[in-house]
Phi, psi and omega in degrees: 000147178248140171242149172247152178221109181258132181246121178247122180268124183164186182276124183291346174296342176242100179252032179295336179289343180262117183301138180301134179070020186264353185240151184255345185209141170244126174231123189195165174217112180287173161302141186267112174314143186059014162273123188304329183294345186252005177308314188289322176301312176295324180292331177286328181288321184217105178298351178272352179292316177311314184296322172298316178300312179305320183279357178077021176269076183302312187288327178292321178292324178303310182294315182299320179296317177292321180294330173296338183264346188303325182295326178301315181294328178293313183295326180291317170310313181297316180292336181291141172284165173303132178089349183292161186243139174245121180240119186239124176276116180219152180237146172281165185244141165237136190202149178249126173237125183049039173088357183261106186273138186210140167280127180244112191272086182299323181291336177285317176299317183291315180304318177296324186290315187287332178284327175294333175285351183095009182277151182270117177290136177241159180311132185265181179241140169256122173263114182276126174238093185300137176273150174266007181295138179289334179259127189259039172211164173254142185108204182216159173083169185241022180254140174304140180096353191246000184222165178222152184290151186276127173279123185232018176218161169232176179249142163250101179280136185237112182237148183242152173264100175084207182280187176296142185301132172270134182247125181262181183299330179290340178272351189300315183293319180293325184286324178291322180295328192269006180297162178241163183284158189299321183282337175286323173304316188286331171280316182294319185271019166283147182274009181229110177259118180240007190249012183246128171266152179296154183276160167306123184264002188279139181258351184061215185285350184259165176099141183269001180228174187275334178232154181282330185060026177288144169274158179294145182311325189290340184289301177294321176313310179297304184298325183290323174287333176290318196238002184227140181277153167306131181096343180292170182248129190238133178251133167231107180289348175237077195283338174052237182268009169091028184295319182290316176301320182288324175301316183296316182296319178297335185261359180077039177239157169273170182209161175218130177231151179237132183218135180284326185265110184294340181295344182270000180303315179303322180293323174301312182294319175300321179299316180291327178291319178294336174296336175306325182270315181298329184294308177298323176299314182290322174300316179294319178299311177301317178299315179290315179297325174294322174302311182295326179296317183295318185293324181291323176300315180294325178291338179273000183077027179233067184290153176288152184260349181237172173226148176272124186298321183293333185236358177053052183236147175295141176224158183284317189248158173298325182300333186277344199290335180255013172306133177214110180286142174250145179224142179292146177240342168199167186222123182239129167293135174229171180296124177085005181161218191217159172230135179238156171253146184232153179217150172308136180296136172279161180285119180303151182300144176055031177285323178300325182283342176283332188268341178077000000 
């Protein structure tokens, strides 16, 4: 199978270059309003923002920042196919302006914007990101009223365009092959993710800002397997260093990314190159982890009733029997992006012995 990966350099508020209805999934993380590292970005999008911040008008600045992003969400809704899903990683902000401390609830304002577009909210995920700070509070002192709870989580908001996606006969084989394992479902579809750590924020010699603000590879990798079929197309309107595009490549999905900063283009290419190794390694890891889980069940007297045909491994449900993992085999630069070939993931050596 072949996938395509397109990088568009430009303003994500104009997604007209992405054909309407051409993507099945959006996975992204925007600049967070009221987080100081993004003040300059929002000031460029709306010249009125810096003056509001200087005047201490935090809520007015908060609203202007979100208003600058609203066109992006409208473009995403237009790009989504019926039944397609939009997953947005967003954190709330805490900030003091002119001595006044305040929480700025980004996930609330973003949810309202998406609902106004007619998208349907689905159960979200709390991604817990523990802090390494020795003090687990904000503020000062040991007396009531002087400190605030420390924020150690972000949100992954999940919205759908219209009703549930309709799958026709032509989708059957891809959907069957795209199945996930029973134990993966139990982990991934929990509303609290505690096993993901933040990504390295260093940009190296590239990039026009100090930090990448990238999320960990596991986050888009997981969402792509949860919500997109092999061969589907995934959009990231804030592509950054290309983590979502790389996860799509590693998982056998196509992608399109939009990035305002052209200096990050080489880093996107680097991310896709790394995905050539990441994809096979993760596929092998999934198979080994599944074999170990099934061996543990068998040892506990709860053997599985079915077998996945491609890997001759026990599985819990009949829906898993047609699962077939894809891995990238090569990557070629083409005009506007890259093209990749994919092949079925091989069975790791001595896998059968591990599963019992």
